[in-house]
N, C-alpha and C positions, 0 to 999 in steps of 0.2 A: 770221806770221813768228816763228820761234823766237828768243828772246833769246840773245845771245852771252854765253858764259861763258868761264872760263879754259880749259876743255877745248876750246872752239871755236877759241881762238887756237892750240891745238896741232894743229888739223886735224880735230877731231871735234865733233859736235853733242851737246848735253846738254839735259835738261828742267829746268824750274824746280821747286822744292819742291812747290807746289800741284798741279802736273800729276803729279808722282811719287806723291803720296798718292792722287789720283783713280785712276790706273792700278792702284795696289796694291790698293785696295778693290775695283775691278772684278774683278781677278784672284782675290781671295779669295772673292768672291761666286760667281764662276764655278766655283771649285773645290768649294765647299759644295754648289752646285746639282748639279754633276756627281756628287758623292758620293751625293746624295739620289736621283738618277735612275738611276745606274749602279752605285753602290757598295753597301756592306753594309746601309745603312739601307733602300734600296729592295728589296734581296733579302729582308730580314726582313719588310718590309711586305707584299711579295708572298706570302710563305709564310703570314703571318697571315691575309691575305685568302683564300687557298686552304684554310685550316684545317690546314695542315701543321705549323705551329709547335707547337701544343698536342698534336699526335699523335706527336711525336718519341718520347715515352715512353708506350707503351700501358698500363704499370703505374703511372700517375700516382697513382691512388687508393691503390694498394698502398703506394707510397712515403710517401704522407701518413699512412697507418695506421701504418707503421713508425716515422715520426718521432714521432707521437703516443704510441705505445707506448714509445718510447725516453724521451720526456719523463716519462711516468708511472712508468717504471722508475727513473729518476733520482730522482723525488719519493719513491717507495717506499723507496729506499735511505737517505733521510734520516729515515725514521720509526723510532721506537724498537723496533717489532715489526711483524710482518705483520698485516693485518686479521683480526679474530677472527670476523667475520660480515659479510654483505653491507652495504655502506654505512659500515662502521666506518672511522674516521680516527684512528689512534693518535696521541697527543700526548705530547711530553716534559713532565716536571713543570713546567719553566719556562714552557712554552707554555700549560699549563692554568692556571697562576697568572696569566699575562698575560691570558688570555681571561676569567678570573674578574674581574680588576680592570677591564678595559676594558668588558666587557658590563655589569658592575655600575653603572659610571658612566653608560653610555649608557641603561640601563634606567631609572635614576632620572630622567634628564632627558627621555627619550623613551620612555615606557612604551607608547606607541601602536605602536611598531615591534616586531613579533613576533619578529624575529630576535634582538634584544637579550635578550628574555625566554627564548627557547629556549636561547641560548648560556649565559646565566647559570644556568639550571636545570641544565644538564649539567655546567657547571664546578663547581657547588656540590653535585652529587650524589656526595658522598664515599663511598668503598667501605663504610665503617663504617655509614653510614645505609642504603645499599642492602642490605647484608647483614642488618641489623636488620629491614628491611621484608620481605625474603625469608623470614626466620625467622617473621615474623608470618603470612605466607601458609602456610608449612609446618606451622604449629601448628593450622591450621583445615582442615576437610575440603574446603570449597569453595575455599579458597585453594590447596590442593594440586592440586585439579582444574584450576584456572586455570593454574597453572604447567605442568601436564601438557599441557593442550589448547592453550595459547598462542593464545587468540583474538585476532583483529584487528578493532578497531572501525572498520568502514567502512560507507559509506552503502548499498552494494549488499548487504552481509552483513546489515545491520539491516533491509533492505527498507523504507526510509523511506516509499515510496509507499503501503505497506500500513498504516503507523502512523496515517496521516491518517484511515483508515476505522474505527479502533478506537473503542470507547466513550470518551466524554470523561473518565470517571473513571479511566481506565487510565494507568499511568505512560508507556506508549508514546505515547499521544496527547499527554500533557503534554510529553514530550520533543520530539515532532515540532513542536508549536506553538511551543515555546520556540526551537527551531532556526530556524524560519521567521521568527519575530518578530525574532530577533537577526541573521538573514541569515548563518548559519554552517551548516556540515555537518560530520559526523564526519571527513570527508576532509581538513579543513583543519589537522589536527594534524601537526606535523613528525615525521619519523623520527629515532630516536636515532642519533647519529653518534660521540660522543666518550666514551661509557662503554665501558671495555675488556672487562669480563667479559660474556659473552653472556647469562648468566642475569640478571645485574644490569641489562643493557640491556633485557631484556624487562620486568623489574619496573618500571623507570622508564618504559618505553613504555606499560605498562598504567596507571600512575599518570597519565601525560600524557593518554592517550586517554579516561580516565574523568572528566576535569575537567569536561566539559560536562554529564555526568550529575548532578554535584553542584550545578551551576548550576540545572538544570531542576528537580531535586527540591526545591530551596529557593526557586524563583522569583526567582533573583538575576540581574539584567540585566548585560550586558557594558558596564558603565561603571566608572570607576575605583573608586567606592565598592563596587560589587558584586564586582569582582575582589579588592579588599583583603579583603572579608568572606570570600570563598571561600578565599583564601590562608590566612587566619587559621584557618579551619576545618580545612584540610589540615595546617597546622602543628601544631595541637592534637591532631588525630586520628592522624596518621602521622609527625609529626616531620620534615616536609620542610624542609630548610635554606633553600632559596630562598623557600618560602612564608613562613617565619618572617621572613626579611629583608624581604620585601615588606610584610608586616603591620606591621613596626616602622618602616620608613623611608618607605614610600609616602605615609602620611598627612601627612607634612611638606609635601607639594606641594599639599595640598587648601586650599580656601578655609575660612575660620573656621567658617562655618555647616555645611559638609560634614564638617569634622573633628569638630565638636561632635556631629553626628548619628552619626558613626562611633563615637566614643568612648563615647557614652551608650547607644547601642542595638545596633549591629551587631557591634562587636568583642566585647563581653561575651557576646552570643548565640553568636558563632562559637566562642569559647574554651569556653564551657559545653557547647555541643552536641558539639564535637569530642572533649572529654574523656569525655563520658557515652555517646555513641552507639557502636555496634559499629564495628570497623575497616572503613572503606569500601573498602580495597584487597581485602577478601575477599568483596565482593559481585559475583556473576556478573550484571552488569547486563543482559546480552543475554537472560537468562532471566526478567527481572522486567518486561518490557515489557507483558505481558498482565495484570499484577496491578493491583488497585485501589491508586491512589497513596497514599490515606490509610492503608490497611493496611500498605503497604510502609514508610511513614514510622514507623508505630507499631512495627513489627517491628525497625527499625533504631534506634529511640529518638531520632529527629531530627524536629523540627517547624520549618516555615518561620518566619523572622523577619517583622516588619511589612513590608508591600509597599514596597520602595524606590522603584519607579516612581511609585506613588501619592503618596509623600511628596515626591518631586522635583517632580511635577506640581502638587501643592498649594503648594509653595514658589514655583514659577513664577507660579501664579495670584495668590498673595498679592503678589508683587512687581509684577505687572501692575496689580493693583487699586490699590496704593499709588501707582504711577506715574501712573495715570489721575487719582486724586484730587489729586496734586501739580500736574498740568498744569491741572486745572480751577481750582484756587486761584491758580495763577500767572496764568491768563488773566483772572481777576476782579481781579487786582491785590492780593489779600490778602497775598501774600508780599513785596510791595515794602517 
C-alpha cells in the first residue's frame, strides 16, 4: 500500500523518495541499454565487426603519408637551410652550442654511450679544423685520390670474410682478428649528420670510419685507456678537437693505477707517435690490407706501444695473488 502524501489528500497518489530514485535509475539503465543495442554505439560496433569502419577511407595510408610529410615540412621550415646531402640535419648556431655542451657533459660521465661521443665529435668539428684536414688531404697524392673516390668503409666492401684467410702477418688479417676480438664491425660507425659542408662531412666521415684501423694497427683494445690513447694519437697527428678534449679530460675518471699507467706510458707514446708519423688521414687503408703489417708500420713511422691487454691482465693476476695471500693469512689468524 502506497503511503499517503500531501498530493494524496488533493486526490492524487505520489511515490516516496526511495521509490522515486529506484525508478529513475531503472529508467536511465534502460535508456543506456537501448542506446547500446539500437543507438549509435551499436551501429559503430556492427560496422567495426563487418570491417566497414576502417574502410570508410580507402586512402587511409595516403592520408598518413600526407600527415607525415606535413610534419616533416614543418620541421624543415624551422631549419636554417635545406639539407646539403642525404641525412644532413642543419642546426642553428645556438643548437650546435647546446649540443656541444650537453653531449660534452654526457660523454664525460657516460663515455660508454656512443651517441654522446658521436654528437660531441660533430659539435666540435669546427669548419676551420675540417678545412685544415681537407687541405692536408689535398696536399698529398693519396689524399686527393681519397677525396675524389670517396670510399665508404663497410664490411661488405672490405670483404671481411676473406680477410680471415689472409696470412697472419698481413694488416688485413690483423684488422679482422682485432674486430672479432673486440666484437665490432666497420658498419658500427655512425653517419655524419650535423656537419654542413658536404666535403667537410666526407672528411669527418673518413676520419671516423678509419678510427678502428688505428686501433688495430697499434693493437689497442676498446677499453677506456685504449680509447684515450688513440684519441691522443689522433689529436697529435690530425688536430682533432674532440680527440684532444678526450685525451685531456677523460683520464680524470680513471683509477689512480690506470691514470699512472696512462701518463707514464701511453699518452707519451701517443703524442710522440702522432707528431712523428705520416698523416693518417692520407692512408688509403683499403689498399693496405694485403701488406705486411710490420712493413706498413715502418712506412708510416708508427710502432705499437706495450700491450695494454697484457698489462691489465698482469695487474689483475697481481691483485688476485695478493688477495689469496691475504685470505690465507686471515684464515691462520695472523692478521688478528
